[in-house]
N, C-alpha and C positions, 0 to 999 in steps of 0.2 A: 504494500500500500504506500503510495506516494501522494503528497499534496503538491500540486503545481500551482504557482501563482503568476498570473499575468501582472507582473510587478511594476511596469512603467506607470500605471495609473492607480495602483493599489495604495490606499491611505496608510500612513505610517502607523496609526493606531491598530489597524487590522494586521499589519506585519508583526507588530509586537505581540498581539494575541497568538498569532501563528508560531512565533519563536518560542513562547512559553509552552504552548501545546506540544511542539516538537520535542522539547526536553521531557515534559511530563509523560507523554505517551510513547516516546522513543520511536517517532515516525519521521520519515524523511520529508522535509519541506524544501522545495526547489523554487527559487525566485528566478523567473525568466524575464530579461529586459535587454534593451539595446544600449545600456550604459552600465557602468559599474555601480554596485549598490553596497551599502553597509549591511553586514550580517554579524550577529554576535558569534564569538568563537564557539562552535558546537559541531559535533560529528553528525548532527541531525539536520543542520541547515546548510544549504549551499546555494550558489548562484550559477546561472548559466547566462553568459552574455552572448547575445546574437548580434549579427551585423545590423547596422541601420538599414531600414527599408520597410516599405509598406507590408504589414502583417508578418514580419520576420519572426517576432516572438510568438505570434499565434501559430504560424506554421511549425515552429520548433515544438511547441506544446502538443499539437495534434500528432506530430510524428513520434513523440516519445510517450504519450499518455497510454496507459493500459486500462483494460476493463477493471472497474472497482476503484480506480484512483479518483481523487477529488481535484477539481480545477476551480480556483478562485478567480473570477473575472467579471468585469462589467460589460464585456464585449459579447453581445448577443450572438453574432455569427460564430464566434469561437465556441461559445457554450453549445450551440447547435451541433457543431462539428465534433466536440468531445462526447456529447450524448450519443452520437451515432457509433462511437467506439465502445460503448458500454461503461464509460466513466460517468462520474457525477459532476455537477457544476453548481456553484452558488455565487451570488453577488457578495461584494464586501459589506452590503447592508443586511446580509443574512437571508436573502430571498433565494430559495432553491429553484433552479431551472428543472424542468421535467419534459419528457417526450410529449406529454399531453398538452403543455402550455407553450412550448418553444415556437411553434408556428405562429401563434397569436402575438408573441413578443416580437418575432421577426417582422410581421406585418405592421405592427405599431411603430417599430423602429423605422421601417421604410416610409411610412406615412409622415412621421415627424421629420425625416430627412427631406422629403419632398416639400413639406411646408417651409422648412428653413431655407431651402434653395430657392423658393419663390418669394422670400423676403419676410415671411411671418416670424415674429419673435416668439419662440416657444419656451424660452427660459431653460434652465437646467435643473438638476436635482438639488435638493436642499443640502446644507452642510451635514456631514456625518456627525451624528450626536450620540449621546449615551444609549438611547433606545436602539439605534442601529448597531452599535458595537455589541450590545448585549444580545441582540438577535443573531448576529454573526457568531458570537461565542456559543450560543445555544445550538445552532446548526452544526458547528464544528464538533461540539461534544456528542451530538447525535451520530455524526459520521464516525468519530473515533470509537464510539461504543458499539459500532456495528449495527446501529438501528436505522440507518438511512433506508428509505423505502426501496425495496428490492424490485427489480423488473423481471 
């Protein structure tokens, strides 16, 4: 079991939760990014730096993820790709992606993209707060306890 993190856009608070969980559960956490990242000294935490380029980190994660792994990402197309491999995916806000809902999320993403490209101000997500950090930590605990919904 490995936890893969789409780390370029992952909030620091979520990385810190993952670092603590890696030590506690002795599970491999790999941060994938196109730049160097800080990680605490740990045999359970590592980084994978990929070349700069569109979707380079996403492509690396999809190429390395295995069924049963967990991917932490805000990127809906990446989540869709890892779900097809039999892996699990969750947002840094603690919202799990599922095969049943990923199509709807992709459609909403495409709609919002179309609106933004036509000049409509759609706004972005609210700042990551205590509630979202707690939701993420709960989902991570569910995964680490082996209670993630089975497919």
